[in-house]
N, C-alpha and C positions, 0 to 999 in steps of 0.2 A: 569607471565602473559603477552599475549604478548598485545600492546595496538593500537589499527591503529585511523585517524582520517580520516574523509567522511567527504566533502565539495560539496553537488547539488543543482544546480540551476533551479529550475520550473519557466520557462514564458508560462502564457498564452495567446496564442494571438487569442483567438476567439474572437468576435465582442459584448463586454456587456454580454457575460456568465459566472459568478463569479463559480468557481473551489471550490469542499471542499474542508479542510485538508488534503495534500499526507498524505498516510495510506504510512509507511516500511518495511522493512523486511532485517534484512541483517543474509543469510544464505548459508549454504553449498549447494552441490549437492545435497543431500537427501530431499531438499524441494520441492515441484516448486506450483507458484500459483495460474496455473490453463495447461490443456492442450489440442492445439491444433485438435480440431475433436471431444470434448467431450463436454459434455453441463457444463456452470460453475459453479463453489462451489455457497452456500449458502451465504458466505463472499462475492465474488466479486461481487456475481445478485446485492445484497446489497447497493454494493459501485456503480453503474452503474446504480441502479435506483431511490438510493434517495442520496447518498453522504455519508450514512451511515459506515463506518467502522470499529461499532464494535466483531460484530460475525469472523469477516476474523481475525482484532488483536489477537481476546481469540483462534481461530483456529491455526495461525500460530505460537503462544506461546505456544502451546502446541503437535505441530512436531515434530520430529528428524531433527537437523538439525541447528533448528532456535538459531543463537544469541539474536537477537533482534527484539520485532516489536514494532513501537507505530504507533503512530498519531500526524502530525509536529502539531502547535499553527496556530487555522485561518486557515481564505476559504483564496482564491490568485483571486486580484483581473484582470478585464482583462486589457493587456498591461505589 
């Protein structure tokens, strides 16, 4: 098994608007979170409207090509 380490830094540049915990998906080319020009999936829509990523993560985990899908711990404060 090949092991890899990823580090991602997210900075909230909004003025006073907290962000929901970040959802992440490690995947190959078989997975796409969205397609330009098409309606968003229910999972992506729920993230955009309420910050709830549970539908998105559940769908991603069942998709071919997805190695890992999860949500970070805690929201992201401005700044």
